[in-house]
C-alpha positions in Angstrom: -0.3 0.0 -0.1 1.4 3.3 -0.8 0.9 7.0 1.0 -0.4 10.2 -0.7 3.2 11.2 -0.1 4.5 7.8 -1.8 2.0 8.7 -4.5 3.2 12.4 -4.7 6.5 11.1 -4.9 6.3 8.2 -7.7 4.1 10.4 -10.0 7.5 12.5 -11.7 8.6 8.8 -12.1 5.7 7.3 -13.9 5.8 10.2 -16.7 9.7 10.1 -17.2 9.8 6.2 -16.9 7.1 6.0 -20.1 8.8 9.0 -21.9 10.8 6.0 -23.8 7.6 4.9 -25.3 5.4 7.9 -25.9 6.3 8.2 -29.6 4.2 4.8 -30.0 1.3 5.5 -27.3 -1.4 7.6 -28.0 -1.4 10.7 -25.8 -2.7 10.1 -22.1 -2.7 11.3 -18.7 -2.4 9.6 -15.3 -4.2 10.7 -12.6 -3.8 9.3 -9.1 -6.0 10.6 -5.9 -7.8 9.6 -2.8 -11.8 9.3 -3.3 -14.1 9.6 -0.3 -16.9 7.0 -1.0 -20.5 8.2 -0.7 -19.0 12.1 -1.3 -19.9 14.5 -4.0 -17.1 14.2 -6.7 -16.7 17.8 -6.7 -12.7 18.2 -5.4 -12.0 14.8 -7.8 -13.3 17.2 -10.5 -10.5 19.5 -10.2 -7.9 17.3 -11.0 -10.1 15.3 -13.7 -13.5 14.8 -14.3 -14.9 11.1 -14.5 -15.4 9.1 -16.1 -12.4 7.3 -16.0 -10.9 4.9 -18.3 -9.5 2.9 -15.7 -10.1 2.8 -12.1 -7.9 0.5 -9.4 -8.8 -0.3 -5.9 -7.8 -2.7 -3.6 -8.1 -3.3 -0.1 -11.5 -2.2 -0.2 -13.8 -4.7 0.7 -13.3 -5.2 4.7 -16.7 -3.7 5.6 -20.3 -5.1 4.6 -21.6 -1.5 6.2 -20.1 0.4 3.2 -20.4 -1.9 0.1 -23.3 0.1 -0.5 -21.4 3.5 -1.0 -18.7 1.8 -2.8 -20.4 0.6 -5.5 -22.1 3.9 -5.8 -19.0 5.6 -5.8 -17.5 3.0 -8.2 -20.6 3.7 -10.7 -19.9 7.3 -9.9 -16.5 7.3 -11.7 -17.3 4.6 -14.5 -18.7 5.5 -17.7 -19.7 2.9 -20.5 -15.9 2.5 -21.6 -14.3 2.5 -18.4 -12.7 -0.6 -16.3 -12.3 -1.0 -13.0 -9.6 -3.5 -11.5 -10.0 -4.5 -7.7 -7.9 -6.4 -5.8 -8.4 -7.8 -2.2 -7.7 -10.6 0.6 -10.3 -12.6 2.5 -9.4 -12.2 6.2 -11.9 -15.0 7.2 -14.3 -18.0 6.7 -17.4 -15.9 7.4 -16.8 -12.9 5.2 -19.9 -12.7 2.5 -18.8 -11.1 -0.5 -21.5 -12.5 -2.3 -23.6 -9.2 -1.1 -20.9 -7.3 -2.7 -21.0 -8.7 -6.1 -24.9 -8.6 -6.2 -24.6 -4.9 -5.5 -22.5 -4.3 -8.6 -25.0 -6.4 -10.7 -27.6 -4.6 -9.2 -25.5 -1.1 -10.4 -25.4 -2.1 -13.9 -21.7 -3.8 -13.4 -20.5 -6.7 -14.6 -17.9 -8.3 -13.4 -15.3 -11.3 -14.0 -12.3 -12.9 -11.5 -8.9 -12.1 -12.7 -7.6 -15.8 -13.7 -4.2 -16.9 -12.0 -4.9 -16.0 -8.2 -6.6 -18.0 -5.8 -8.0 -17.1 -2.1 -7.1 -15.4 0.3 -5.5 -13.1 -2.6 -8.5 -12.4 -5.2 -9.1 -9.8 -7.9 -11.8 -8.7 -10.3 -12.7 -7.0 -13.3 -15.5 -4.6 -13.9 -17.4 -3.1 -16.6 -20.7 -1.6 -17.3 -23.1 -4.5 -18.3 
């Protein structure tokens, strides 16, 4: 896991390390920021406006009481062509991630498990259905 300070330090190296392949790649920009779940995205829009092409979240499925606002926030961040990648680790036998995946479906987000990972480390990819 990286802190906000780590992200500030790493950003310049992202752009400099990709400069050698910039001629072959289409123009793009990278924005990393923390998103408060369930809050209006006004502050985020000062950096970049949703929808985003790619949303990455990890270790966000630890509290089932927050699933509804997390899914709502994902939906706000994603457009028809967006992809989200979620990584999480199961922490106990009694965890019920099925309710999270039902909420995704109810929100119009299709998901599939990423291949090659087994519990306790799991990843899935989302897109609008």
